[in-house]
C-alpha positions in Angstrom: 3.8 24.6 -183.3 5.6 27.3 -181.2 7.1 26.6 -177.8 4.2 28.2 -175.9 1.8 26.0 -177.7 3.7 22.9 -176.7 3.1 23.8 -173.0 -0.7 23.9 -173.4 -2.9 21.0 -172.8 -6.7 20.6 -172.9 -8.5 19.2 -169.8 -12.0 17.7 -170.3 -14.4 16.9 -167.4 -17.4 14.8 -168.4 -20.3 14.5 -166.1 -23.9 13.4 -166.4 -25.2 16.9 -167.3 -22.2 18.9 -168.5 -18.9 18.8 -170.3 -16.4 21.3 -168.9 -13.2 22.0 -170.9 -10.2 24.2 -170.2 -6.9 25.2 -171.6 -4.2 24.6 -169.0 -0.5 25.7 -169.1 2.5 23.9 -167.8 2.2 25.4 -164.3 -1.4 24.1 -163.9 -3.0 27.5 -164.4 -6.4 27.3 -166.2 -6.1 30.0 -168.9 -9.6 29.8 -170.3 -12.6 27.4 -169.9 -16.0 26.6 -171.2 -19.0 24.4 -170.5 -21.6 22.7 -172.7 -24.5 20.4 -171.9 -23.8 16.6 -172.0 -26.2 14.3 -173.8 -26.0 11.4 -171.4 -29.2 9.6 -172.3 -29.1 9.6 -176.1 -27.0 7.6 -178.5 -23.3 7.0 -178.2 -22.7 9.3 -181.1 -24.8 12.1 -179.6 -22.7 11.9 -176.4 -19.5 12.0 -178.4 -20.7 15.0 -180.4 -21.5 16.9 -177.1 -17.9 16.3 -176.0 -16.5 17.3 -179.4 -18.6 20.5 -179.4 -17.2 21.5 -176.0 -13.6 20.7 -177.2 -14.1 22.7 -180.4 -15.2 25.8 -178.5 -11.6 26.1 -177.3 -9.2 24.1 -179.4 -9.8 26.1 -182.5 -8.0 29.0 -180.9 -5.3 27.1 -179.0 -2.8 24.5 -180.1 -2.4 21.8 -177.4 0.1 19.1 -176.8 -2.6 16.6 -175.7 -6.1 16.1 -174.4 -6.8 14.6 -171.0 -10.3 13.5 -170.2 -11.9 12.9 -166.8 -14.9 10.5 -167.1 -17.0 8.6 -164.7 -16.0 5.0 -164.2 -15.9 2.2 -164.6 -13.4 2.7 -167.5 -10.2 1.2 -168.8 -7.4 3.9 -168.3 -5.0 2.1 -170.6 -7.3 1.8 -173.6 -9.5 4.8 -172.9 -12.6 2.6 -173.2 -15.6 3.8 -171.1 -17.2 0.6 -169.8 -20.6 1.2 -168.3 -20.9 4.4 -166.1 -24.3 4.7 -164.4 -24.3 8.5 -165.0 -23.5 8.1 -168.8 -25.9 5.4 -170.1 -25.1 6.5 -173.6 -21.8 4.8 -173.5 -21.2 1.1 -173.0 -17.7 -0.2 -173.9 -17.2 3.0 -175.9 -13.7 3.7 -177.2 -13.7 7.4 -176.1 -9.9 8.0 -176.3 -9.7 6.4 -179.8 -12.6 8.5 -181.1 -11.1 11.8 -179.8 -7.6 10.9 -181.0 -8.9 10.2 -184.5 -10.7 13.6 -184.5 -7.8 15.8 -183.2 -4.6 13.9 -184.0 -3.0 14.5 -180.6 -2.3 12.1 -177.7 -5.4 11.4 -175.6 -5.7 10.0 -172.1 -8.9 9.0 -170.2 -9.0 8.5 -166.5 -11.4 8.3 -163.5 -12.1 11.8 -162.3 -10.8 11.4 -158.7 -7.6 9.7 -159.9 -6.9 12.6 -162.3 -7.7 15.2 -159.7 -5.3 13.6 -157.3 -2.6 13.7 -160.1 -3.3 17.5 -160.6 -2.9 18.1 -156.9 0.4 16.2 -157.0 1.7 18.1 -160.0 0.5 21.6 -159.3 -1.6 21.8 -156.2 -1.6 21.0 -152.5 0.4 17.8 -152.8 3.2 19.2 -154.9 6.5 17.9 -153.6 5.1 14.8 -152.0 5.8 11.2 -153.2 3.0 9.2 -151.7 -0.4 11.0 -152.1 -3.8 9.9 -151.0 -6.5 12.2 -152.4 -10.2 12.2 -151.6 -13.0 14.3 -153.1 -15.9 14.5 -150.7 -19.1 15.9 -152.2 -22.3 14.2 -153.5 -20.2 11.0 -153.4 -16.7 10.2 -152.2 -14.0 9.4 -154.8 -10.3 8.8 -154.1 -7.1 8.7 -156.0 -3.7 7.2 -155.1 -0.6 8.8 -156.6 2.9 7.2 -156.1 6.0 8.9 -157.4 4.0 11.1 -159.7 2.0 8.3 -161.2 -1.6 7.2 -160.6 -1.9 3.7 -159.1 -4.6 2.0 -161.2 -4.1 -1.6 -160.0 -4.1 -4.6 -162.3 -7.4 -3.9 -164.1 -7.7 -0.1 -163.7 -10.1 -0.5 -160.8 -7.9 0.5 -157.9 -8.6 3.6 -155.8 -12.3 3.0 -155.0 -11.8 4.3 -151.4 -15.3 5.7 -151.2 -16.6 2.2 -151.2 -14.5 0.9 -148.3 -16.9 -0.2 -145.6 -16.4 1.0 -142.0 -19.6 -0.6 -140.7 -20.7 -4.0 -142.0 -24.1 -3.4 -140.3 -24.5 0.0 -141.7 -26.9 1.3 -144.4 -26.7 -0.1 -147.9 -24.6 2.0 -150.3 -25.7 2.5 -153.9 -22.8 0.2 -154.9 -24.6 -2.6 -153.0 -22.2 -2.9 -150.0 -23.1 -2.1 -146.4 -21.6 0.8 -144.5 -19.4 2.4 -147.2 -17.9 5.7 -146.2 -19.8 7.3 -149.1 -23.2 6.3 -147.8 -22.2 7.4 -144.3 -20.4 10.7 -144.8 -20.9 12.2 -148.3 -23.2 15.2 -148.8 -26.5 13.2 -149.0 -25.7 11.4 -145.8 -25.3 14.7 -144.0 -28.6 15.8 -145.3 -30.3 12.5 -144.1 -28.7 12.9 -140.7 -30.0 16.4 -140.4 -33.5 15.6 -141.5 -33.7 12.7 -139.0 -32.6 14.9 -136.1 -35.0 17.7 -137.1 -37.9 15.2 -137.3 -37.1 14.2 -133.8 -36.9 17.8 -132.5 -37.3 20.6 -134.9 -36.6 23.3 -132.3 -33.0 22.3 -132.0 -32.2 23.1 -135.6 -34.1 26.2 -136.2 -31.3 27.8 -138.3 -31.2 24.8 -140.6 -34.9 24.7 -141.2 -35.0 28.5 -141.8 -32.4 28.1 -144.5 -34.6 25.4 -146.1 -37.6 27.8 -145.9 -39.2 25.5 -143.3 -39.4 22.5 -145.6 -37.9 19.5 -143.7 -37.7 17.4 -146.9 -35.6 20.1 -148.6 -32.8 20.1 -146.0 -29.4 19.4 -147.5 -25.8 19.3 -146.4 -25.4 22.9 -147.8 -28.0 24.1 -145.3 -26.1 22.3 -142.5 -22.9 23.9 -143.5 -24.4 27.4 -143.6 -26.1 26.9 -140.3 -22.8 25.7 -138.7 -21.1 28.9 -140.0 -23.8 30.9 -138.3 -23.2 29.1 -135.0 -26.0 26.5 -134.9 -25.4 23.8 -132.3 -27.2 21.0 -134.1 -25.4 21.7 -137.3 -22.1 21.5 -135.4 -23.1 18.2 -133.9 -24.0 16.7 -137.2 -20.7 17.8 -138.8 -18.7 16.5 -135.8 -20.4 13.1 -136.3 -19.4 13.2 -140.0 -15.9 14.1 -139.0 -15.6 11.1 -136.7 -16.6 8.8 -139.5 -14.1 10.4 -141.9 -11.4 10.1 -139.2 -12.0 6.3 -138.8 -11.9 5.9 -142.6 -8.7 8.0 -143.0 -7.1 5.9 -140.3 -7.7 2.8 -142.4 -6.3 4.5 -145.5 -3.1 5.5 -143.7 -2.6 2.0 -142.4 -3.1 0.6 -145.8 -1.1 3.0 -147.9 1.3 4.9 -145.6 1.1 8.1 -147.6 3.2 11.2 -146.8 0.2 13.6 -147.4 -3.6 13.5 -147.3 -5.5 15.9 -149.5 -9.2 16.4 -149.5 -11.3 18.3 -152.1 -14.9 18.7 -153.0 -17.7 20.8 -151.5 -18.2 18.8 -148.3 -14.4 18.7 -147.7 -14.4 22.5 -147.8 -17.3 22.6 -145.4 -15.4 20.2 -143.0 -12.0 22.0 -143.3 -12.5 23.9 -140.0 -12.4 20.4 -138.4 -9.2 19.3 -140.0 -7.3 20.0 -136.8 -9.8 17.7 -134.9 -9.3 15.0 -137.5 -5.5 15.2 -137.1 -5.8 15.1 -133.3 -7.9 11.9 -133.3 -6.3 10.0 -136.2 -3.8 8.3 -133.9 -6.7 6.6 -132.1 -7.8 5.0 -135.3 -4.4 4.2 -136.9 -1.5 1.9 -135.9 0.9 3.8 -138.2 3.4 5.4 -135.6 4.0 8.4 -137.9 0.4 9.3 -138.6 0.6 12.5 -136.6 3.3 13.8 -138.9 1.2 13.3 -142.1 -0.3 16.7 -143.3 -4.0 16.9 -144.0 -4.5 19.6 -146.6 -7.4 21.1 -148.4 -7.2 20.7 -152.2 -6.0 23.6 -154.3 -8.4 22.9 -157.2 -12.1 23.3 -156.4 -14.9 23.3 -159.0 -12.2 23.1 -161.7 -10.6 19.9 -160.4 -11.8 17.9 -163.3 -10.3 20.3 -165.9 -7.0 20.4 -164.0 -7.1 16.6 -163.6 -7.6 16.1 -167.3 -4.8 18.4 -168.1 -2.5 16.7 -165.6 -3.0 13.4 -167.6 -1.3 14.9 -170.7 2.2 13.6 -171.0 1.6 10.5 -168.9 2.0 7.1 -170.4 
């Protein structure tokens, strides 16, 4: 293997519908990538073959030092066993790392996708140079990762970092996890859509721009429509996003008080939509946080966007 090959690693991002793979160099640049369908509802072997097919599409033309895999949890990051992810019913207590290691004879690491994305941001992205990193991806759900001194904090059993299921309202709506008032059920993309549809049902004239983007179909309104309407100057869209920002601010205040990070990084589609409000979040964080240094903690938009899973997988290579 030549020296250039030693600096390449393969990142794998497994979701319920797709497997994304990419060759990543030592600086975190994704050189090439590919996507294949994931067989999530078949047999364990069919799911594995889908992942192998995606890996084979790139690894036959590139030598890599290791393979890092982002997979939905719950999983065991030390053994690489996927335990029982709701979005991947094909795998129950499935030894994914072992199977891939046997196939390709290189080191393999499996991690929760948000943890791995947080590591990628620490090594190569927005959090580079920081020691105590809190990373959140806000999209369809909310996932978080904690990185201390360049290493993911997994906790005793590998279950740490479930920041999306921290409740900020014990009387709030029931989250899919079963708890009440989790930040995910209150502020992720679907929650923004619900908030918009509720307001429009009360007074559709206020959100004409949102409804127009949804072609007049109230039931079809999503967070994406709200974001586009806000960008076009719609007052109701701004109101909905500002409410979301307030919820995120309360939650981030709790995270700062718990972890005392030296940087906050947010990624995902909803985070990008909320990025114009980052200044507002920073301004109001001291009201929701006892940490006397909270105003000095940067709040940054993640470097990696749709390819966060590939970069995250690659960032795992070389970690113990």
